[in-house]
C-alpha positions in Angstrom: 116.3 62.1 116.8 117.9 65.4 117.4 115.8 68.5 117.7 116.4 72.1 116.8 114.7 74.8 118.7 112.0 72.4 119.8 111.2 70.6 116.6 112.6 67.7 114.4 115.3 68.9 112.1 113.4 68.6 108.8 112.7 71.3 106.2 109.3 72.3 107.7 110.7 72.0 111.2 113.6 74.2 110.2 111.1 76.8 109.2 109.5 76.5 112.6 112.9 76.6 114.2 113.9 79.8 112.4 110.4 81.1 113.1 110.7 80.8 116.9 114.3 82.0 117.0 114.6 84.8 114.4 114.0 87.6 116.9 117.1 86.5 118.7 119.2 86.0 115.4 119.1 88.5 112.6 117.1 90.2 109.9 118.7 87.7 107.4 117.5 84.7 109.4 113.9 86.1 109.4 114.3 86.8 105.7 115.4 83.3 105.0 112.4 81.9 106.8 110.1 84.2 104.8 111.8 83.2 101.5 111.3 79.5 102.3 107.7 80.0 103.3 107.1 81.9 100.1 108.6 79.1 98.0 106.2 76.6 99.8 103.2 78.8 99.1 102.7 79.8 102.7 102.0 83.4 101.9 100.7 84.6 105.3 103.6 82.9 107.1 106.0 84.4 104.6 104.6 87.9 105.2 104.9 87.5 109.0 108.5 86.4 108.7 109.4 89.2 106.3 107.7 91.8 108.5 110.0 90.6 111.3 113.0 90.9 109.0 112.2 94.5 108.3 111.5 95.2 112.0 114.9 93.9 112.9 116.7 95.4 109.8 114.7 98.4 108.4 117.2 98.6 105.6 116.5 95.1 104.3 115.2 96.1 100.8 114.8 92.5 99.6 112.6 91.7 102.6 110.3 94.5 101.6 110.5 93.4 97.9 109.5 89.8 98.6 106.8 90.9 101.1 105.3 93.0 98.2 105.2 89.9 96.0 103.4 87.9 98.7 100.9 90.7 99.4 100.3 91.0 95.6 99.5 87.3 95.4 97.0 87.7 98.2 95.5 90.7 96.4 96.3 93.0 99.2 97.3 95.6 96.7 97.7 98.8 98.7 99.9 97.0 101.2 101.9 95.5 98.3 102.5 99.0 96.9 103.8 100.3 100.2 106.2 97.3 100.5 107.5 97.8 97.0 107.9 101.5 97.6 109.9 100.8 100.7 112.2 98.5 98.8 112.8 101.1 96.1 113.5 103.8 98.6 116.2 101.7 100.2 117.7 100.2 97.0 116.6 102.2 94.0 118.2 99.6 91.6 115.4 97.1 92.4 112.9 99.3 90.7 113.2 97.6 87.2 112.5 94.3 88.8 109.7 95.8 90.8 108.0 97.1 87.7 108.4 93.8 85.9 107.1 91.8 88.8 104.1 94.1 89.4 102.6 94.2 85.9 99.5 95.9 87.2 101.4 99.0 88.2 102.1 101.4 85.2 105.7 102.6 84.8 106.3 105.9 86.7 107.1 109.0 84.7 108.3 112.4 85.8 105.8 114.5 84.0 103.7 117.3 85.4 99.9 117.0 85.8 97.0 118.7 87.5 93.3 118.0 88.1 90.6 120.4 89.1 87.2 119.3 90.4 85.1 122.4 90.8 81.4 123.2 91.1 78.5 121.7 93.0 77.7 118.2 91.5 81.3 117.8 90.1 82.7 114.5 91.4 85.8 112.4 90.8 85.3 108.9 92.2 88.2 106.4 92.0 86.6 103.1 91.5 88.1 99.6 91.2 88.9 98.9 87.6 92.4 97.7 88.0 94.0 95.9 90.9 96.8 98.2 92.0 96.1 101.7 91.0 92.4 101.5 91.8 91.8 102.9 95.2 94.9 105.0 95.6 95.0 108.6 94.5 98.5 109.9 94.0 99.2 113.6 93.7 102.8 114.0 92.5 103.8 110.4 92.0 106.9 110.7 89.9 106.9 114.3 89.0 104.9 117.4 90.0 101.2 117.1 90.5 98.3 119.3 91.8 94.8 118.5 92.9 92.3 121.3 93.4 88.8 120.7 94.8 86.7 123.8 95.0 83.2 125.3 94.7 81.5 122.1 96.1 83.5 119.6 94.1 83.9 116.1 95.6 86.8 113.6 95.3 86.7 110.1 96.8 89.3 107.3 96.9 90.8 104.8 99.4 94.5 105.6 100.0 95.7 109.1 99.4 99.3 110.2 98.7 100.7 113.6 98.2 104.3 113.6 97.1 104.4 109.9 96.6 107.8 109.0 95.1 111.3 110.4 96.0 111.9 113.6 94.1 108.2 114.2 93.5 106.2 117.3 94.5 102.5 117.1 95.2 100.0 119.8 96.2 96.4 119.4 97.1 94.0 122.3 97.8 90.5 121.7 99.1 88.7 125.0 99.4 85.2 126.4 99.7 82.0 125.2 101.4 80.9 121.8 100.2 84.3 120.9 98.7 85.4 117.5 100.0 88.2 115.0 99.6 87.3 111.7 101.2 90.0 109.1 101.8 88.5 105.9 103.1 92.0 104.8 104.2 95.2 106.6 105.1 96.3 110.0 103.8 100.1 110.5 103.5 101.3 114.1 103.0 104.9 113.8 102.0 105.3 110.0 101.5 108.7 109.7 99.9 108.7 113.2 98.3 107.4 116.6 99.1 103.7 117.1 99.8 101.5 120.1 100.7 97.8 120.0 101.7 95.8 123.2 102.2 92.2 123.0 103.5 90.5 126.4 103.5 87.3 128.4 103.6 85.0 125.5 104.4 86.8 122.7 102.7 86.7 119.2 104.3 89.2 116.4 104.2 88.6 113.0 105.9 90.9 110.0 106.3 91.6 107.1 108.7 95.2 107.7 109.7 96.9 111.0 108.7 100.6 110.9 108.3 102.7 114.0 107.6 106.4 113.6 106.5 106.1 109.8 106.4 109.4 108.5 105.1 113.0 109.6 105.7 113.9 112.5 103.4 110.2 113.5 102.9 108.7 116.9 103.6 105.0 117.2 104.5 103.1 120.3 105.2 99.4 120.7 106.1 97.5 123.9 106.7 93.9 124.0 107.8 92.2 127.4 108.2 89.1 129.4 107.5 85.5 129.1 108.9 84.2 125.5 108.6 87.5 124.0 107.3 88.2 120.6 108.7 90.5 117.6 108.5 89.0 114.6 110.3 91.0 111.4 111.1 88.9 108.5 112.3 92.1 106.9 113.8 95.5 108.4 114.4 97.6 111.3 113.3 101.4 111.2 113.1 103.6 114.1 112.3 107.0 112.9 111.1 107.0 109.1 110.5 104.7 106.4 111.9 104.1 104.9 115.3 107.1 102.6 114.6 109.7 104.7 112.9 111.0 108.3 112.4 110.2 109.8 109.1 111.1 113.1 107.3 109.9 116.5 108.3 106.3 117.2 109.1 104.4 120.4 109.9 100.7 120.8 110.8 99.3 124.3 111.1 95.8 124.9 112.3 94.7 128.5 111.6 91.7 130.5 112.8 88.4 128.7 111.8 90.2 125.5 111.1 89.6 122.2 113.0 91.6 119.0 113.0 89.9 116.0 114.6 91.7 112.9 115.7 89.7 110.0 117.1 92.8 108.1 118.2 96.3 109.4 119.2 98.4 112.3 117.9 102.1 111.5 117.8 104.7 114.2 117.2 108.2 112.9 116.5 111.5 114.8 116.6 111.2 116.6 113.3 107.4 117.1 113.6 105.8 120.5 114.3 102.3 121.3 115.4 101.3 125.0 115.2 98.0 125.9 116.7 97.5 129.5 115.4 93.9 130.2 116.5 92.5 126.9 115.3 91.1 123.9 117.2 92.3 120.4 117.8 89.7 117.9 118.8 91.0 114.6 120.2 89.5 111.5 121.7 92.7 110.7 123.6 92.8 112.1 127.2 96.4 111.2 127.5 97.2 113.5 124.6 95.4 116.4 126.2 97.0 115.8 129.6 100.5 115.4 128.3 101.5 116.5 124.7 99.0 119.3 124.3 99.7 120.6 127.8 103.4 120.5 127.1 103.0 122.3 123.9 100.6 124.8 125.3 97.7 123.7 123.1 94.0 123.8 123.6 92.6 120.3 123.2 88.9 119.2 123.4 88.1 115.7 124.5 85.1 114.2 122.8 83.3 110.9 123.7 
């Protein structure tokens, strides 16, 4: 019996063969392996292969699209949304299929909207009542949106997006002592569109990863300033893209009285700007303080 890449040349073995060789072949080969795994109901294996396809070929829209389907089937909804959005950004004409396949996601509109949560005791808590739109709060999803949290108001959700879709414009303002916006997951300022976040006069924002100017073509701007104003990231902060790829344009400005805390690593890519204008950066990464911050002439405090 002949073998192919170390296994018998059968359908399942061919999947294994492609699986062990795709990194040396092409994005299309990895996509083919993912597609076959999906057809056989091997969702996790399909996701792994499709992730490899997008790593090799970041412009493979259909790999993102089918990845979204597999993540949807596993009820990993926030990840599914990100995969679908990546597919749409690369190939906008897949959007109708995306909206059909993902029945849980309401059609996007280009309307304007605003929400204000103000006053002590005022809360807006996004709870799980539908699978996809539950945990994520999107300010400027398809049009222009504004979120204002002031006077001790409180907003909570999982994923936070400001300027979510291409062509959208989102603004979030968190101001005043006791005013909080709590993201239990990532906060993306300028996802595919344009996003602005202002934290002032004692406002507080928290997230796991903070990402400013995430995708190509996006613009993200964050300003933190005023006594007691904070943006706390329990993991990493990336200005312009992610740890893996370049994004759009990102700017973080830390003004007097403002503090930005990052428990992990701060990464500043080519089109990212960090302006420390009298504020404070608190980081738990000695390497950052010894290299990037020193190179940029910033004052960095190591905690822990």
